[in-house]
ZADO-1210 file (C-alpha; in nm, 4 decimals, padded with zeros to 6 digits):
<atoms>
<atom x="00.0000" y="00.0000" z="00.0000" code="UNK" pos="1"/>
<atom x="00.1517" y="00.3307" z="-00.1058" code="UNK" pos="2"/>
<atom x="00.0979" y="00.6516" z="-00.3002" code="UNK" pos="3"/>
<atom x="00.3943" y="00.7235" z="-00.5248" code="UNK" pos="4"/>
<atom x="00.4083" y="01.1021" z="-00.5028" code="UNK" pos="5"/>
<atom x="00.6835" y="01.1701" z="-00.7531" code="UNK" pos="6"/>
<atom x="00.5079" y="01.4969" z="-00.8427" code="UNK" pos="7"/>
<atom x="00.2474" y="01.7162" z="-00.6750" code="UNK" pos="8"/>
<atom x="00.0662" y="01.7090" z="-01.0102" code="UNK" pos="9"/>
<atom x="-00.1303" y="01.3841" z="-00.9923" code="UNK" pos="10"/>
<atom x="-00.1383" y="01.3439" z="-01.3709" code="UNK" pos="11"/>
<atom x="00.2404" y="01.3703" z="-01.3905" code="UNK" pos="12"/>
<atom x="00.2834" y="01.1337" z="-01.0944" code="UNK" pos="13"/>
<atom x="00.0620" y="00.8763" z="-01.2696" code="UNK" pos="14"/>
<atom x="00.2662" y="00.9062" z="-01.5887" code="UNK" pos="15"/>
<atom x="00.5862" y="00.8270" z="-01.3977" code="UNK" pos="16"/>
<atom x="00.4713" y="00.4777" z="-01.2999" code="UNK" pos="17"/>
<atom x="00.5789" y="00.1774" z="-01.5020" code="UNK" pos="18"/>
<atom x="00.3042" y="-00.0402" z="-01.6525" code="UNK" pos="19"/>
<atom x="00.3048" y="-00.2975" z="-01.3719" code="UNK" pos="20"/>
<atom x="00.2805" y="-00.0443" z="-01.0897" code="UNK" pos="21"/>
<atom x="00.0320" y="00.1717" z="-01.2792" code="UNK" pos="22"/>
<atom x="-00.2204" y="-00.1116" z="-01.2904" code="UNK" pos="23"/>
<atom x="-00.1506" y="-00.2090" z="-00.9295" code="UNK" pos="24"/>
<atom x="-00.1863" y="00.1486" z="-00.8048" code="UNK" pos="25"/>
<atom x="-00.5364" y="00.1846" z="-00.9496" code="UNK" pos="26"/>
<atom x="-00.6577" y="-00.0948" z="-00.7217" code="UNK" pos="27"/>
<atom x="-00.4562" y="00.0210" z="-00.4195" code="UNK" pos="28"/>
<atom x="-00.5823" y="00.3769" z="-00.4603" code="UNK" pos="29"/>
<atom x="-00.9412" y="00.2496" z="-00.4820" code="UNK" pos="30"/>
<atom x="-00.8820" y="00.0613" z="-00.1556" code="UNK" pos="31"/>
<atom x="-00.7406" y="00.3725" z="00.0138" code="UNK" pos="32"/>
<atom x="-01.0294" y="00.5825" z="-00.1137" code="UNK" pos="33"/>
<atom x="-01.2847" y="00.3247" z="00.0018" code="UNK" pos="34"/>
<atom x="-01.1534" y="00.3438" z="00.3578" code="UNK" pos="35"/>
<atom x="-01.1311" y="00.7221" z="00.3461" code="UNK" pos="36"/>
<atom x="-01.4818" y="00.7532" z="00.2011" code="UNK" pos="37"/>
<atom x="-01.6261" y="00.5296" z="00.4724" code="UNK" pos="38"/>
<atom x="-01.4482" y="00.7279" z="00.7448" code="UNK" pos="39"/>
<atom x="-01.5331" y="01.0729" z="00.6072" code="UNK" pos="40"/>
<atom x="-01.8781" y="01.0266" z="00.4537" code="UNK" pos="41"/>
<atom x="-02.0304" y="00.6963" z="00.5647" code="UNK" pos="42"/>
<atom x="-02.0640" y="00.3541" z="00.4118" code="UNK" pos="43"/>
<atom x="-02.1205" y="00.2844" z="00.0463" code="UNK" pos="44"/>
<atom x="-02.2446" y="-00.0332" z="-00.1154" code="UNK" pos="45"/>
<atom x="-01.9599" y="-00.0855" z="-00.3619" code="UNK" pos="46"/>
<atom x="-01.6680" y="00.0130" z="-00.1394" code="UNK" pos="47"/>
<atom x="-01.3786" y="-00.2213" z="-00.0767" code="UNK" pos="48"/>
<atom x="-01.3334" y="-00.3444" z="00.2778" code="UNK" pos="49"/>
<atom x="-01.0873" y="-00.1520" z="00.4932" code="UNK" pos="50"/>
<atom x="-00.7324" y="-00.2680" z="00.4493" code="UNK" pos="51"/>
<atom x="-00.4024" y="-00.1441" z="00.5922" code="UNK" pos="52"/>
<atom x="-00.6091" y="00.0925" z="00.8080" code="UNK" pos="53"/>
<atom x="-00.3113" y="00.2137" z="01.0143" code="UNK" pos="54"/>
<atom x="-00.0712" y="00.2520" z="00.7209" code="UNK" pos="55"/>
<atom x="00.0540" y="00.6138" z="00.6938" code="UNK" pos="56"/>
<atom x="-00.0992" y="00.6514" z="00.3453" code="UNK" pos="57"/>
<atom x="-00.4390" y="00.5307" z="00.4694" code="UNK" pos="58"/>
<atom x="-00.4244" y="00.7657" z="00.7673" code="UNK" pos="59"/>
<atom x="-00.3299" y="01.0542" z="00.5373" code="UNK" pos="60"/>
<atom x="-00.6114" y="00.9752" z="00.2895" code="UNK" pos="61"/>
<atom x="-00.8820" y="00.9921" z="00.5541" code="UNK" pos="62"/>
<atom x="-00.7374" y="01.2928" z="00.7390" code="UNK" pos="63"/>
<atom x="-00.9708" y="01.5296" z="00.5557" code="UNK" pos="64"/>
<atom x="-01.1527" y="01.6158" z="00.2362" code="UNK" pos="65"/>
<atom x="-00.8496" y="01.7925" z="00.0862" code="UNK" pos="66"/>
<atom x="-00.6368" y="01.4789" z="00.1055" code="UNK" pos="67"/>
<atom x="-00.9284" y="01.2664" z="-00.0125" code="UNK" pos="68"/>
<atom x="-00.9908" y="01.5016" z="-00.3070" code="UNK" pos="69"/>
<atom x="-00.6269" y="01.4936" z="-00.4219" code="UNK" pos="70"/>
<atom x="-00.6378" y="01.1142" z="-00.4059" code="UNK" pos="71"/>
<atom x="-00.9601" y="01.1016" z="-00.6115" code="UNK" pos="72"/>
<atom x="-00.7876" y="01.3107" z="-00.8789" code="UNK" pos="73"/>
<atom x="-00.4841" y="01.0794" z="-00.8671" code="UNK" pos="74"/>
<atom x="-00.7171" y="00.7777" z="-00.9023" code="UNK" pos="75"/>
<atom x="-00.8754" y="00.9335" z="-01.2108" code="UNK" pos="76"/>
<atom x="-00.5352" y="01.0220" z="-01.3574" code="UNK" pos="77"/>
<atom x="-00.4059" y="00.6686" z="-01.2961" code="UNK" pos="78"/>
<atom x="-00.7064" y="00.5195" z="-01.4768" code="UNK" pos="79"/>
<atom x="-00.6761" y="00.7624" z="-01.7686" code="UNK" pos="80"/>
<atom x="-00.3038" y="00.6954" z="-01.8016" code="UNK" pos="81"/>
<atom x="-00.3767" y="00.3207" z="-01.8127" code="UNK" pos="82"/>
<atom x="-00.6387" y="00.3739" z="-02.0842" code="UNK" pos="83"/>
<atom x="-00.3959" y="00.5916" z="-02.2828" code="UNK" pos="84"/>
<atom x="-00.1247" y="00.3266" z="-02.2657" code="UNK" pos="85"/>
<atom x="-00.3623" y="00.0425" z="-02.3494" code="UNK" pos="86"/>
<atom x="-00.4879" y="00.2375" z="-02.6514" code="UNK" pos="87"/>
<atom x="-00.1358" y="00.2398" z="-02.7950" code="UNK" pos="88"/>
<atom x="-00.1388" y="-00.1408" z="-02.8220" code="UNK" pos="89"/>
<atom x="-00.5092" y="-00.2149" z="-02.8752" code="UNK" pos="90"/>
<atom x="-00.7843" y="-00.0798" z="-03.0918" code="UNK" pos="91"/>
<atom x="-00.9297" y="00.2207" z="-02.9134" code="UNK" pos="92"/>
<atom x="-01.2775" y="00.0681" z="-02.9058" code="UNK" pos="93"/>
<atom x="-01.1409" y="-00.2367" z="-02.7231" code="UNK" pos="94"/>
<atom x="-00.9956" y="-00.0370" z="-02.4328" code="UNK" pos="95"/>
<atom x="-01.1988" y="-00.0533" z="-02.1129" code="UNK" pos="96"/>
<atom x="-01.1237" y="00.1368" z="-01.7943" code="UNK" pos="97"/>
<atom x="-00.9986" y="-00.0545" z="-01.4913" code="UNK" pos="98"/>
<atom x="-01.2863" y="-00.2263" z="-01.3079" code="UNK" pos="99"/>
<atom x="-01.2169" y="-00.0366" z="-00.9839" code="UNK" pos="100"/>
<atom x="-01.2476" y="00.2933" z="-01.1695" code="UNK" pos="101"/>
<atom x="-01.5641" y="00.1834" z="-01.3537" code="UNK" pos="102"/>
<atom x="-01.7282" y="00.0720" z="-01.0296" code="UNK" pos="103"/>
<atom x="-01.6205" y="00.3477" z="-00.7919" code="UNK" pos="104"/>
<atom x="-01.5071" y="00.6692" z="-00.9611" code="UNK" pos="105"/>
<atom x="-01.8517" y="00.8267" z="-00.9749" code="UNK" pos="106"/>
<atom x="-01.9080" y="00.7609" z="-00.6031" code="UNK" pos="107"/>
<atom x="-01.5624" y="00.8871" z="-00.5066" code="UNK" pos="108"/>
<atom x="-01.5835" y="01.1993" z="-00.7220" code="UNK" pos="109"/>
<atom x="-01.9251" y="01.2925" z="-00.5811" code="UNK" pos="110"/>
<atom x="-01.7472" y="01.4031" z="-00.2603" code="UNK" pos="111"/>
<atom x="-01.4398" y="01.5587" z="-00.4244" code="UNK" pos="112"/>
<atom x="-01.3816" y="01.9317" z="-00.3809" code="UNK" pos="113"/>
<atom x="-01.1359" y="02.1599" z="-00.5580" code="UNK" pos="114"/>
<atom x="-01.0199" y="02.3346" z="-00.2379" code="UNK" pos="115"/>
<atom x="-00.7193" y="02.1043" z="-00.2064" code="UNK" pos="116"/>
<atom x="-00.5406" y="02.2586" z="-00.5053" code="UNK" pos="117"/>
<atom x="-00.4356" y="02.5678" z="-00.3084" code="UNK" pos="118"/>
<atom x="-00.2931" y="02.3588" z="-00.0243" code="UNK" pos="119"/>
<atom x="-00.0503" y="02.1384" z="-00.2172" code="UNK" pos="120"/>
<atom x="00.3041" y="02.1680" z="-00.0835" code="UNK" pos="121"/>
<atom x="00.5610" y="01.9348" z="00.0722" code="UNK" pos="122"/>
<atom x="00.3738" y="01.9785" z="00.4025" code="UNK" pos="123"/>
<atom x="00.0442" y="01.8659" z="00.2461" code="UNK" pos="124"/>
<atom x="00.1879" y="01.5163" z="00.1978" code="UNK" pos="125"/>
<atom x="00.2929" y="01.4522" z="00.5572" code="UNK" pos="126"/>
<atom x="00.3995" y="01.0921" z="00.5046" code="UNK" pos="127"/>
<atom x="00.7041" y="00.9280" z="00.3537" code="UNK" pos="128"/>
<atom x="00.6762" y="00.5518" z="00.3067" code="UNK" pos="129"/>
<atom x="01.0101" y="00.5104" z="00.1353" code="UNK" pos="130"/>
<atom x="01.3569" y="00.3949" z="00.2254" code="UNK" pos="131"/>
<atom x="01.4639" y="00.7611" z="00.1975" code="UNK" pos="132"/>
<atom x="01.3179" y="00.9095" z="00.5152" code="UNK" pos="133"/>
<atom x="01.5927" y="01.1728" z="00.5410" code="UNK" pos="134"/>
<atom x="01.4631" y="01.3496" z="00.2291" code="UNK" pos="135"/>
<atom x="01.2782" y="01.6674" z="00.3191" code="UNK" pos="136"/>
<atom x="01.0902" y="01.6793" z="-00.0125" code="UNK" pos="137"/>
<atom x="00.8552" y="01.3813" z="-00.0404" code="UNK" pos="138"/>
<atom x="00.8746" y="01.3963" z="-00.4222" code="UNK" pos="139"/>
<atom x="01.2514" y="01.3347" z="-00.4192" code="UNK" pos="140"/>
<atom x="01.2108" y="01.0504" z="-00.1691" code="UNK" pos="141"/>
<atom x="00.9538" y="00.8788" z="-00.3936" code="UNK" pos="142"/>
<atom x="01.1620" y="00.9364" z="-00.7060" code="UNK" pos="143"/>
<atom x="01.4572" y="00.7693" z="-00.5372" code="UNK" pos="144"/>
<atom x="01.2303" y="00.4882" z="-00.4199" code="UNK" pos="145"/>
<atom x="01.0998" y="00.4309" z="-00.7733" code="UNK" pos="146"/>
<atom x="01.4515" y="00.4213" z="-00.9201" code="UNK" pos="147"/>
<atom x="01.5516" y="00.1703" z="-00.6520" code="UNK" pos="148"/>
<atom x="01.2463" y="-00.0469" z="-00.7289" code="UNK" pos="149"/>
<atom x="01.3100" y="-00.0368" z="-01.1038" code="UNK" pos="150"/>
<atom x="01.6737" y="-00.1347" z="-01.0560" code="UNK" pos="151"/>
<atom x="01.5654" y="-00.4276" z="-00.8378" code="UNK" pos="152"/>
<atom x="01.2877" y="-00.5578" z="-01.0648" code="UNK" pos="153"/>
<atom x="01.3443" y="-00.9084" z="-01.1992" code="UNK" pos="154"/>
<atom x="01.1894" y="-00.8066" z="-01.5302" code="UNK" pos="155"/>
<atom x="01.2820" y="-00.4664" z="-01.6716" code="UNK" pos="156"/>
<atom x="00.9968" y="-00.2206" z="-01.6185" code="UNK" pos="157"/>
<atom x="00.8057" y="-00.0970" z="-01.9250" code="UNK" pos="158"/>
<atom x="00.6228" y="00.2223" z="-02.0104" code="UNK" pos="159"/>
<atom x="00.3932" y="00.1336" z="-02.2995" code="UNK" pos="160"/>
<atom x="00.3590" y="00.4330" z="-02.5289" code="UNK" pos="161"/>
<atom x="00.5694" y="00.6444" z="-02.2952" code="UNK" pos="162"/>
<atom x="00.9304" y="00.6905" z="-02.1917" code="UNK" pos="163"/>
<atom x="01.0879" y="00.6012" z="-01.8616" code="UNK" pos="164"/>
<atom x="01.0953" y="00.9183" z="-01.6539" code="UNK" pos="165"/>
<atom x="01.4287" y="01.0826" z="-01.5928" code="UNK" pos="166"/>
<atom x="01.4239" y="01.2264" z="-01.2430" code="UNK" pos="167"/>
<atom x="01.6267" y="01.5051" z="-01.0921" code="UNK" pos="168"/>
<atom x="01.7235" y="01.3389" z="-00.7636" code="UNK" pos="169"/>
<atom x="01.8758" y="01.6448" z="-00.5982" code="UNK" pos="170"/>
</atoms>
């Protein structure tokens, strides 16, 4: 369970993920949002069960509507990035959104506000679930974490229809 905040711009952060993690993060983000939604707004029929409830990312997601709203936007950007990549290898009419997005995006977005946009800063993301805890800027910590993961992958990571991001790690 994690949120790979390699950029404060959720669309850019989604584009940084390799194909394997992109698909995985759509489901994990839906799980985080399900728990946050339940905590902030009440139960919903289609929500996933709570998981990793005390994980720093889960705590952050349910801390308030600003955090929740950023995460809803990230969820949407992850799903759209997946569709974009799938469309490069399939006929456009054959591309379907991820099931978690199809089932839950409308519910999640019904509670999303735009107030969070003015609050985004390193302090907004007050968690760092990486091996690089000494980094003051959470974006740099997650960039370093992603590079470490990619170097350790048994199969080389792929970015279908996109290029591997080149990060400034300073």
